[in-house]
BAFI-749305 format. One record per residue: residue number from 1; z, y, x of N, C-alpha, C in turn; residue in one letter. Coordinates in Angstrom, 2 decimals. Atoms other than C-alpha are relative to their C-alpha. Example, Ala and Ser with C-alpha at 12.3 -4.5 7.8 and 13.67 -1.06 7.14 Angstrom:
BAFI-749305
    n       nw       nv       nu      caw      cav      cau       cw       cv       cu  res
    1     0.00    -1.19     0.89     7.80    -4.50    12.30     0.00     1.20     0.90    A
    2    -0.06    -1.19    -0.82     7.14    -1.06    13.67     0.73     1.09    -0.77    S
This chain:
BAFI-749305
    n       nw       nv       nu      caw      cav      cau       cw       cv       cu  res
    1     0.17    -0.94    -1.11  -107.52     6.24   -19.33     0.72    -0.57     1.23    X
    2    -0.60     0.55    -1.22  -106.85     5.12   -15.73     1.03     0.98     0.58    X
    3    -1.05    -0.82    -0.58  -103.94     6.43   -13.65    -0.57     1.22     0.74    X
    4     0.60    -1.13    -0.71  -106.24     8.62   -11.54    -0.52     1.07    -0.96    X
    5     0.47    -0.95     1.02  -107.81    10.20   -14.63     1.19     0.76    -0.59    X
    6    -1.20    -0.66     0.52  -104.28    10.94   -15.91     0.53     1.03     0.99    X
    7    -0.42    -0.96    -1.02  -103.39    12.62   -12.61    -0.93     1.21    -0.01    X
    8     0.98    -1.09     0.03  -106.60    14.69   -12.71     0.20     0.88    -1.23    X
    9    -0.21    -0.73     1.26  -105.89    15.67   -16.34     1.34     0.72    -0.04    X
   10    -1.31    -0.63    -0.02  -102.36    16.75   -15.39     1.03    -0.71    -0.86    X
   11    -0.93     0.76     0.82  -100.74    14.09   -17.55     1.06    -0.71     0.84    X
   12    -0.95     0.57    -0.94   -99.02    12.56   -14.51     0.17     0.98     1.16    X
   13    -0.22    -0.94    -1.10   -97.41    14.58   -11.71    -0.65    -0.47     1.30    X
   14     0.54     0.31    -1.32   -98.91    14.75    -8.25     0.29     1.15     0.95    X
   15    -0.13    -1.02    -1.05   -98.50    16.63    -4.97    -1.40     0.26     0.53    X
   16     1.38    -0.30    -0.36  -101.94    18.19    -4.68    -0.08     0.59     1.40    X
   17     0.29    -0.50    -1.34  -103.29    18.77    -1.20    -1.26     0.87    -0.03    X
   18     1.29    -0.69     0.09  -106.80    19.91    -2.11    -0.62    -0.31    -1.34    X
   19     0.74     0.22     1.24  -108.88    20.37    -5.22    -1.23     0.89    -0.01    X
   20     1.21    -0.78     0.24  -112.43    21.46    -5.89    -0.61    -0.48    -1.31    X
   21     0.64     0.34     1.27  -114.89    21.03    -8.76    -0.25    -1.50    -0.16    X
   22     0.38     1.42     0.07  -115.67    17.39    -7.88     1.08    -0.98     0.42    X
   23    -0.98     0.92    -0.57  -112.61    15.96    -6.13     1.43     0.53    -0.09    X
   24    -1.42    -0.34    -0.08  -108.83    15.91    -5.99     0.62    -0.83     1.10    X
   25    -0.73     0.69    -1.06  -106.71    15.03    -2.95     1.49     0.23    -0.24    X
   26    -1.44    -0.12     0.26  -103.01    14.29    -3.41     0.74    -1.05     0.82    X
   27    -0.81     0.93    -0.78  -100.16    12.57    -1.58     0.27    -1.27    -0.79    X
   28    -0.30     1.30     0.59   -99.58     8.88    -2.24     1.45     0.00    -0.47    X
   29    -1.35    -0.01     0.57   -96.54     8.47    -4.51     0.93    -1.00     0.70    X
   30    -0.83     0.99    -0.70   -95.34     5.41    -2.55     0.59     0.56     1.28    X
   31    -0.46    -0.65    -1.22   -95.02     7.50     0.61     0.38    -1.02     1.08    X
   32    -0.24     1.00    -1.05   -95.15     4.36     2.81    -0.31     0.58     1.38    X
   33     0.39    -0.64    -1.25   -96.83     6.44     5.52    -0.02     1.51    -0.22    X
   34    -0.10    -1.45     0.12   -96.07    10.13     6.02    -1.40     0.63    -0.06    X
   35     1.26    -0.71     0.13   -98.96    12.24     4.80    -1.14    -0.80    -0.57    X
   36     1.09     0.80     0.56  -100.96     9.36     3.29    -0.55     0.69    -1.24    X
   37     0.64    -0.79     1.06  -103.42    11.15     1.03    -1.11    -0.80    -0.66    X
   38     1.07     0.63     0.79  -105.64     9.80    -1.73    -0.99     1.07    -0.39    X
   39     1.07    -0.91     0.41  -108.97    11.47    -2.40    -0.80    -0.72    -1.07    X
   40     0.70     0.65     1.12  -110.54    10.70    -5.77    -1.00     0.96    -0.63    X
   41     0.94    -0.84     0.73  -113.59    11.96    -7.62     0.60     0.36    -1.36    X
   42    -0.54    -0.40     1.29  -112.78    13.89   -10.79    -0.67    -0.73    -1.16    X
   43     0.68     0.77     1.04  -115.31    11.90   -12.78     0.36    -1.47     0.19    X
   44    -0.43     1.39    -0.08  -114.03     8.40   -13.58    -1.10    -0.90     0.56    X
   45     0.91     1.01    -0.52  -115.62     5.56   -11.64     0.77    -1.30     0.18    X
   46    -0.62     1.31    -0.13  -114.94     1.84   -11.32     0.57    -0.19     1.40    X
   47    -0.46     0.04    -1.39  -114.65     2.01    -7.51    -0.72     1.10     0.77    X
   48     0.56    -1.11    -0.79  -115.58     4.38    -4.71    -1.52    -0.07     0.13    X
   49     1.45     0.13    -0.10  -119.10     2.98    -4.46    -0.71     0.39    -1.30    X
   50     0.53    -0.41     1.30  -119.58     3.84    -8.14     0.07     1.52    -0.19    X
   51    -0.16    -1.46     0.12  -118.75     7.52    -7.50    -1.36     0.67    -0.10    X
   52     1.27    -0.70     0.23  -121.47     9.84    -8.73    -0.43     0.80     1.22    X
   53     0.33    -0.80    -1.18  -121.27    12.08    -5.66     0.90    -0.43     1.15    X
   54    -0.81     0.57    -1.08  -119.89     9.97    -2.81     0.12     0.97     1.18    X
   55    -0.06    -0.96    -1.10  -120.74    12.67    -0.25     1.10     1.03    -0.22    X
   56    -1.04    -0.98     0.32  -118.43    15.14    -2.01     1.38    -0.59     0.24    X
   57    -1.28     0.67    -0.20  -115.58    12.62    -1.92     0.27    -0.22     1.48    X
   58    -0.18     0.35    -1.40  -116.12    11.62     1.71     0.17     1.21     0.92    X
   59    -0.14    -1.16    -0.88  -116.28    15.15     3.12     1.43     0.55     0.00    X
   60    -1.35    -0.53     0.09  -112.71    15.94     2.01     0.91    -0.53     1.10    X
   61    -0.87     0.47    -1.10  -110.84    13.62     4.44    -0.39     0.60     1.35    X
   62     0.46    -0.57    -1.26  -112.97    14.97     7.28     0.44     1.46     0.11    X
   63    -0.37    -1.41    -0.06  -112.27    18.59     6.36     1.52     0.21     0.05    X
   64    -1.46    -0.12    -0.02  -108.51    17.98     5.91     0.64    -0.53     1.27    X
   65    -0.57     0.62    -1.20  -108.01    15.99     9.12    -0.07     0.97     1.18    X
   66     0.08    -0.82    -1.22  -107.12    17.77    12.36    -1.16    -0.47     0.86    X
   67     1.15     0.33    -0.83  -110.19    17.90    14.54     0.39     0.05     1.47    X
   68    -0.32    -0.03    -1.43  -109.95    17.01    18.22    -0.72     1.17     0.67    X
   69     0.68    -1.08    -0.72  -110.80    19.75    20.71    -1.34    -0.47     0.53    X
   70     1.33     0.38    -0.45  -114.38    19.83    21.88    -0.03    -0.34     1.49    X
   71    -0.05     0.29    -1.44  -113.42    19.78    25.60     1.45    -0.19     0.43    X
   72    -1.36     0.18    -0.50  -110.37    18.57    27.52     0.61     1.32     0.42    X
   73    -0.70    -1.23    -0.38  -107.80    21.34    27.93    -0.08     1.09    -1.05    X
   74     0.10    -1.02     1.05  -108.92    23.35    24.89     1.05    -0.28    -1.06    X
   75    -1.00     0.15     1.05  -106.33    23.97    22.23    -0.70    -0.29    -1.34    X
   76     0.50     0.34     1.33  -106.97    22.41    18.84     0.65     0.95    -0.97    X
   77    -0.55    -0.99     0.92  -106.53    25.19    16.29     0.73    -0.63    -1.17    X
   78    -0.64     0.66     1.13  -105.55    22.69    13.58     1.37    -0.53     0.36    X
   79    -1.26     0.63    -0.36  -102.76    21.00    15.51     0.80     0.80     1.02    X
   80    -0.67    -0.75    -1.05  -101.96    23.47    18.30     0.22    -0.80     1.27    X
   81    -0.17     0.87    -1.17  -102.12    20.59    20.77    -1.12     0.20     1.00    X
   82     1.03     0.02    -1.04  -103.94    20.54    24.06    -0.28    -1.42     0.38    X
   83     0.35     1.36    -0.40  -105.83    17.48    25.18     0.14    -0.17     1.50    X
């Protein structure tokens, strides 16, 4: 069993950020960069291109990332920043 499968199965600890039926997002244990998050499919695959539902995996980083405001001067609800 690979390390990611062990994390998904709960055999190894992780700091979960997001989880749904197909994916799991958790903080990188190395913590080299603040907030670095790994998103993995719950079904084992050799690499990301082998993922059964790549769209499900790829939508998670987009949904978790702060979105820029649509127009200059508008407040971004995710970050509270103005552009």
